[in-house]
C-alpha positions, -999 to 999 in steps of 0.1 A, spaced: -496 619 444 -521 591 441 -529 600 405 -493 594 396 -494 560 413 -525 551 394 -509 562 363 -477 542 368 -499 512 378 -517 515 344 -484 516 326 -470 487 345 -503 467 337 -500 475 301 -463 466 300 -472 432 316 -499 426 293 -478 433 264 -451 409 275 -475 381 281 -489 386 246 -454 384 232 -447 353 252 -479 337 239 -470 346 204 -434 332 208 -449 300 224 -472 296 194 -443 301 169 -422 276 188 -450 250 190 -454 254 151 -417 250 147 -418 219 168 -448 205 149 -430 210 116 -397 194 130 -414 163 143 -435 160 110 -403 162 90 -385 137 112 -414 112 110 -414 117 72 -375 112 70 -371 147 56 -336 156 68 -335 192 55 -368 203 70 -361 183 102 -330 202 109 -345 237 101 -352 240 138 -316 240 148 -292 269 153 -260 264 133 -240 261 165 -265 238 183 -252 214 209 -270 179 211 -263 157 241 -270 119 243 -262 114 280 -267 77 280 -239 70 255 -219 100 268 -219 117 235 -222 154 224 -228 165 189 -217 201 180 -234 219 151 -263 216 130 -243 201 101 -230 173 123 -264 164 139 -279 162 103 -250 142 90 -252 117 119 -290 112 114 -285 108 78 -262 78 83 -282 61 108 -280 24 99 -316 15 108 -347 20 89 -373 43 105 -405 24 106 -427 45 130 -429 77 149 -455 87 174 -457 119 194 -471 113 229 -470 148 241 -453 182 237 -451 206 268 -433 238 272 -431 275 278 -406 302 268 -373 288 258 -377 252 272 -398 226 255 -400 189 261 -413 162 236 -421 127 246 -423 103 217 -418 68 205 -396 62 175 -396 28 157 -364 14 141 -365 -20 124 -399 -27 142 -384 -20 177 -401 9 196 -379 33 215 -396 56 240 -377 90 237 -376 123 255 -363 155 238 -354 186 259 -349 216 238 -337 251 248 -345 279 224 -330 312 216 -342 335 187 -366 308 176 -339 282 171 -328 252 192 -294 260 209 -293 229 229 -312 196 229 -308 166 251 -323 133 240 -330 102 263 -337 70 245 -351 42 267 -350 5 263 -382 -13 273 -377 -39 299 -400 -64 316 -413 -51 350 -406 -71 380 -435 -93 390 -438 -79 426 -452 -46 412 -480 -63 392 -508 -55 417 -501 -17 417 -496 -11 380 -512 -12 346 -493 -21 314 -492 6 287 -483 7 251 
């Protein structure tokens, strides 16, 4: 009886190890796809930038209360942006499995806009993205003794 339990434990351990390896490989593939996506975005390469998206992707801009449905529409929208991209800096990318977050600063017409992108993946493609664009503001003077200025 105890031999059977040990044997089952070995199988379970092997299954867990295999799943962890597969998850690590999937994470590496997603990270490579993200790096390519952001590099293409920074370079203004609309075709490569949108390779990461599923054809039926949903992209939400909560601050403007807009939803863009489909890879075609998000690519067309970005291709018609009236401002000229003049800078792009990734601050950090974190994620695991199907959920990845990128914090970056995009500069249009010499105006930096800190941005957060939350991407949900399925089958190696983004099926949902939410982007938050922040407008810089001057902090209130009363906080000065507890904070440091960044960027």
